[in-house]
N, C-alpha and C positions, 0 to 999 in steps of 0.2 A: 552548552547544548546537551540535552538529556537523551541518552541512549539512541544515537543514530543507528541506522540499519547497516549491518555489514553485508558484504557481497553474498556470502552464503545464505543469509536470511532472505536477501532479495531473490535468489534462485528458488528458495522454498516458497516464497510468495508467488512467483510466477507459476510454479508447479501447482500451487493451491488454486490459482485462478484457472489454469488449464483444466484441472480436474473438476472444479465445482462451479466456476463462474464464466466459462467461455460460451460462445455461441453454439458450440457443439454439445454442451452439457447443460442445456437450459433447464432450470429448476424453478419451482414455484416460489421458493423463498431465496432471499439474498439478492445480489446484484449480478447482472450480465455485463461483463467488461469487454470492450473492444480494444482499448489501448491502455498501456501503463507507461508513464513517463517518470523515470527517476532523475533526481538531481544529485550528482556526486560532488563531494568536496575534494579539492585537489590534494590536500594533505590527508593522508590516511585512506583515501578512496572510500570514505564512508558516504552513505546515502542519507541526506537530511530532509528530503522532500520527495513525496510520491504523489503523482496526479493520476487518477483513474478516470477514464472516459468510457461511457456506454452509449446507449441509444437515447439521445436527448438530454444527457446529464453529464456533469463533470464535477469531480470532488478532489480537493487537495488535502493531504495530511502531511504535517511537517513537525519538526522538533526545534524550531527556531523562534526567536522573539517571544510572544506571549505563550507559546507552547513548549518552551524549553524546560520548564519546571514541572511538567505533568508527570505523575508517578508511573505511567505505563509507557513501555517502549514503543517506538515507531512501528516496529513489526507487529506487535500485539494490537495496536490501534488499527492498523490496516486490516488485519484478519477480522477483528471485531466489526469494523465497518462493512466489510464484504459479506459477512455472515448474518448481519442483522436483517430482520424481515422488513 
C-alpha cells in the first residue's frame, strides 16, 4: 500500500473541506462536499480509502490494488481532486 493517510492528515482534509468545499462556503471552482467517508485499517489506524459525496455525485480515492503504486500520497490526491475545476 502506497502512502495511506494518517489521522492528522485526515483532520487537515476535513478542515480543508470545511473551509473551501462545504455548503457554507460555496465557490465557483472545486467541489461542494456533503459527506466524507474514511475507511481505516485496523493495524496502525491508517486510512486507505476516502469517499466524497456531494450533490448528485460520489467519488472514491484509495491506495489499494491498482492504486497502490501511484507516486502521489492519498492525502495529496484528495486535495487535488477537491480543488480541480
